[in-house]
C-alpha positions, 0 to 999 in steps of 0.5 A: 589822527589818521589824517595827520599821519597821512599828511606827514608820511611824505616827510617821514619817507624823505627823512628816512631815505635822507632826501631833501624835499625841494619845495614848500607846502601850501598854506592850507596844508600847514594850517591843517598840520597845525590843526588850525581852521581853514577859511575860504581865503586860504584857497586864494594862495593855491588857486586864485581863479577858483577862489574868485569863482567862490567869492563871486558865487557867494556874492550872487547867492547873497544878492539872490536871497536879497531879491527873493526876500524883497519879493516876498515882502511885496507879496504879503 
């Protein structure tokens, strides 16, 4: 509830002072307002480079776990 109030405060302030917000919000912000779950793919619309780094890290982690499991199977 507190998070929702903090996210809506700029909109309420703009309405109160009769100001127009001349920009949109990001997809993760809208999803959070609607209480929808966020995914790693939502980051791509905000920062594509950071998203690519996260995807690469997830791939490397999976590859590393695969190699370690192979080595453990060979050792036993």
